[in-house]
TORKOL-4160 file (C-alpha; in steps of 0.2 Angstrom, whole numbers, padded with zeros to 4 digits, m for minus):
127
<pt num="1" X="0304" Y="0717" Z="0407"/>
<pt num="2" X="0298" Y="0716" Z="0425"/>
<pt num="3" X="0298" Y="0699" Z="0434"/>
<pt num="4" X="0284" Y="0695" Z="0445"/>
<pt num="5" X="0271" Y="0705" Z="0452"/>
<pt num="6" X="0270" Y="0724" Z="0447"/>
<pt num="7" X="0275" Y="0737" Z="0463"/>
<pt num="8" X="0255" Y="0739" Z="0467"/>
<pt num="9" X="0251" Y="0722" Z="0469"/>
<pt num="10" X="0266" Y="0717" Z="0481"/>
<pt num="11" X="0263" Y="0732" Z="0490"/>
<pt num="12" X="0243" Y="0726" Z="0491"/>
<pt num="13" X="0251" Y="0707" Z="0496"/>
<pt num="14" X="0261" Y="0716" Z="0507"/>
<pt num="15" X="0248" Y="0725" Z="0518"/>
<pt num="16" X="0235" Y="0712" Z="0518"/>
<pt num="17" X="0249" Y="0701" Z="0526"/>
<pt num="18" X="0255" Y="0716" Z="0538"/>
<pt num="19" X="0238" Y="0718" Z="0548"/>
<pt num="20" X="0236" Y="0702" Z="0555"/>
<pt num="21" X="0255" Y="0700" Z="0560"/>
<pt num="22" X="0251" Y="0716" Z="0569"/>
<pt num="23" X="0239" Y="0711" Z="0578"/>
<pt num="24" X="0245" Y="0694" Z="0582"/>
<pt num="25" X="0258" Y="0702" Z="0591"/>
<pt num="26" X="0247" Y="0716" Z="0601"/>
<pt num="27" X="0236" Y="0701" Z="0607"/>
<pt num="28" X="0250" Y="0694" Z="0614"/>
<pt num="29" X="0256" Y="0712" Z="0624"/>
<pt num="30" X="0238" Y="0713" Z="0628"/>
<pt num="31" X="0237" Y="0695" Z="0634"/>
<pt num="32" X="0252" Y="0697" Z="0645"/>
<pt num="33" X="0248" Y="0714" Z="0652"/>
<pt num="34" X="0231" Y="0706" Z="0657"/>
<pt num="35" X="0241" Y="0695" Z="0667"/>
<pt num="36" X="0247" Y="0709" Z="0680"/>
<pt num="37" X="0233" Y="0718" Z="0688"/>
<pt num="38" X="0247" Y="0733" Z="0693"/>
<pt num="39" X="0245" Y="0739" Z="0674"/>
<pt num="40" X="0230" Y="0745" Z="0667"/>
<pt num="41" X="0227" Y="0746" Z="0647"/>
<pt num="42" X="0217" Y="0762" Z="0639"/>
<pt num="43" X="0209" Y="0755" Z="0624"/>
<pt num="44" X="0201" Y="0741" Z="0619"/>
<pt num="45" X="0207" Y="0724" Z="0627"/>
<pt num="46" X="0194" Y="0712" Z="0620"/>
<pt num="47" X="0206" Y="0700" Z="0611"/>
<pt num="48" X="0188" Y="0697" Z="0598"/>
<pt num="49" X="0190" Y="0718" Z="0595"/>
<pt num="50" X="0208" Y="0718" Z="0588"/>
<pt num="51" X="0201" Y="0723" Z="0570"/>
<pt num="52" X="0192" Y="0738" Z="0579"/>
<pt num="53" X="0211" Y="0745" Z="0585"/>
<pt num="54" X="0226" Y="0749" Z="0581"/>
<pt num="55" X="0243" Y="0739" Z="0586"/>
<pt num="56" X="0247" Y="0756" Z="0596"/>
<pt num="57" X="0244" Y="0751" Z="0616"/>
<pt num="58" X="0242" Y="0765" Z="0631"/>
<pt num="59" X="0246" Y="0758" Z="0648"/>
<pt num="60" X="0247" Y="0765" Z="0665"/>
<pt num="61" X="0255" Y="0758" Z="0680"/>
<pt num="62" X="0246" Y="0759" Z="0699"/>
<pt num="63" X="0261" Y="0766" Z="0707"/>
<pt num="64" X="0276" Y="0771" Z="0693"/>
<pt num="65" X="0273" Y="0786" Z="0684"/>
<pt num="66" X="0273" Y="0783" Z="0664"/>
<pt num="67" X="0289" Y="0796" Z="0661"/>
<pt num="68" X="0298" Y="0784" Z="0674"/>
<pt num="69" X="0291" Y="0767" Z="0665"/>
<pt num="70" X="0297" Y="0776" Z="0649"/>
<pt num="71" X="0315" Y="0778" Z="0657"/>
<pt num="72" X="0316" Y="0762" Z="0665"/>
<pt num="73" X="0311" Y="0754" Z="0647"/>
<pt num="74" X="0325" Y="0767" Z="0638"/>
<pt num="75" X="0338" Y="0760" Z="0649"/>
<pt num="76" X="0334" Y="0745" Z="0643"/>
<pt num="77" X="0335" Y="0746" Z="0623"/>
<pt num="78" X="0317" Y="0745" Z="0622"/>
<pt num="79" X="0308" Y="0762" Z="0614"/>
<pt num="80" X="0291" Y="0770" Z="0621"/>
<pt num="81" X="0284" Y="0786" Z="0626"/>
<pt num="82" X="0275" Y="0793" Z="0639"/>
<pt num="83" X="0264" Y="0809" Z="0639"/>
<pt num="84" X="0245" Y="0815" Z="0631"/>
<pt num="85" X="0252" Y="0814" Z="0614"/>
<pt num="86" X="0243" Y="0829" Z="0607"/>
<pt num="87" X="0226" Y="0821" Z="0618"/>
<pt num="88" X="0227" Y="0833" Z="0632"/>
<pt num="89" X="0207" Y="0831" Z="0633"/>
<pt num="90" X="0206" Y="0812" Z="0632"/>
<pt num="91" X="0220" Y="0810" Z="0649"/>
<pt num="92" X="0213" Y="0825" Z="0658"/>
<pt num="93" X="0196" Y="0816" Z="0655"/>
<pt num="94" X="0203" Y="0799" Z="0662"/>
<pt num="95" X="0212" Y="0809" Z="0675"/>
<pt num="96" X="0230" Y="0804" Z="0669"/>
<pt num="97" X="0237" Y="0821" Z="0668"/>
<pt num="98" X="0253" Y="0827" Z="0670"/>
<pt num="99" X="0260" Y="0812" Z="0666"/>
<pt num="100" X="0248" Y="0805" Z="0652"/>
<pt num="101" X="0252" Y="0787" Z="0647"/>
<pt num="102" X="0266" Y="0774" Z="0641"/>
<pt num="103" X="0263" Y="0772" Z="0623"/>
<pt num="104" X="0271" Y="0755" Z="0614"/>
<pt num="105" X="0269" Y="0752" Z="0597"/>
<pt num="106" X="0269" Y="0735" Z="0588"/>
<pt num="107" X="0274" Y="0736" Z="0570"/>
<pt num="108" X="0276" Y="0723" Z="0554"/>
<pt num="109" X="0297" Y="0725" Z="0561"/>
<pt num="110" X="0293" Y="0719" Z="0578"/>
<pt num="111" X="0296" Y="0703" Z="0583"/>
<pt num="112" X="0287" Y="0690" Z="0594"/>
<pt num="113" X="0302" Y="0688" Z="0605"/>
<pt num="114" X="0305" Y="0709" Z="0607"/>
<pt num="115" X="0286" Y="0708" Z="0614"/>
<pt num="116" X="0291" Y="0695" Z="0628"/>
<pt num="117" X="0306" Y="0706" Z="0631"/>
<pt num="118" X="0294" Y="0720" Z="0635"/>
<pt num="119" X="0281" Y="0711" Z="0646"/>
<pt num="120" X="0297" Y="0701" Z="0655"/>
<pt num="121" X="0306" Y="0721" Z="0659"/>
<pt num="122" X="0288" Y="0726" Z="0662"/>
<pt num="123" X="0285" Y="0712" Z="0676"/>
<pt num="124" X="0302" Y="0715" Z="0681"/>
<pt num="125" X="0297" Y="0734" Z="0686"/>
<pt num="126" X="0282" Y="0728" Z="0694"/>
<pt num="127" X="0290" Y="0720" Z="0707"/>
């Protein structure tokens, strides 16, 4: 016999909990980035529209290349990606080539402390 929920019901409950959690982390990240004037977020930043976006955030810095941001974050054990993610027409139209954008993603296994650490590193690099 099987105790508790069947697999499908358990997965539906898990996915229903994951989305708001990831949104919460995204709000935390976007709120912190909004306080740093040298960073630009490319995408929806209106905190009332979180249901219209995924928990992946693309940013650029006014002076520091995204490849350099990614390298420095990597040295601190923070994984991010830079480039155009096969969206070359988008990054060209935004005038972001050849560096593209820095991409960070919030997923269900990330924590609020990790978001704080990312924000602290981005702020430290901004000095």
